[in-house]
C-alpha positions, -999 to 999 in steps of 0.1 A, spaced: -294 636 151 -303 631 114 -322 659 97 -354 647 82 -364 660 48 -398 657 32 -402 650 -5 -410 686 -15 -379 699 1 -357 674 -17 -373 683 -50 -368 720 -44 -332 714 -35 -326 694 -67 -344 721 -88 -321 748 -73 -291 728 -84 -305 723 -119 -314 760 -122 -278 771 -114 -267 752 -145 -295 760 -170 -312 792 -181 -336 801 -209 -327 828 -234 -345 844 -263 -329 819 -287 -336 788 -266 -361 795 -238 -365 771 -209 -392 744 -210 -401 740 -173 -422 710 -162 -439 707 -128 -461 680 -114 -483 681 -84 -503 653 -69 -531 659 -94 -518 680 -123 -490 685 -147 -478 720 -158 -455 730 -186 -442 765 -193 -418 780 -219 -399 808 -201 -374 834 -213 -353 839 -181 -334 869 -195 -366 890 -199 -385 872 -171 -414 864 -193 -435 832 -198 -439 827 -236 -462 797 -235 -480 775 -210 -501 744 -209 -514 721 -181 -539 694 -173 -560 722 -157 -561 743 -188 -568 713 -210 -596 701 -186 -584 665 -186 -599 655 -153 -588 652 -118 -558 628 -119 -530 634 -144 -516 601 -158 -490 595 -185 -516 600 -213 -525 634 -198 -488 642 -197 -484 634 -234 -513 657 -242 -497 685 -222 -464 679 -241 -483 680 -275 -501 712 -265 -470 730 -254 -453 721 -286 -482 733 -306 -483 766 -287 -445 770 -291 -448 765 -329 -474 792 -331 -450 815 -312 -422 805 -336 -402 787 -309 -382 757 -320 -353 753 -297 -357 750 -259 -337 739 -228 -355 712 -208 -360 718 -171 -373 687 -153 -380 708 -122 -361 685 -98 -382 655 -107 -367 623 -120 -367 620 -158 -391 591 -158 -428 585 -163 -449 616 -166 -419 640 -170 -404 618 -198 -438 616 -214 -441 654 -216 -406 657 -230 -412 629 -256 -445 644 -268 -429 679 -270 -401 664 -292 -426 647 -314 -445 680 -317 -414 696 -331 -394 711 -302 -357 706 -302 -338 700 -270 
């Protein structure tokens, strides 16, 4: 019998594989991106200390109910702005098990344009 997986389980499995390879440090914290059905979240995390250094989301920006690519770009711009204020320039990108396409790529591109290096 074939084991059935739902989409959330597959994303979690991919994210565990990714997290085994990357980790955020004080010099280059991890930029973790998560998307749900309605919202997009981005955090800059120092995994050594276990501290979230900066965070932004469509919820905190009050961009409405459904997050589209334009909302993802605004989240990326906002996280880059917050990171600059915290004197963070270099990050390690964590796509959170999601495919690097669409909303995830929009967050990454906007963060790069905002001055983050990864």
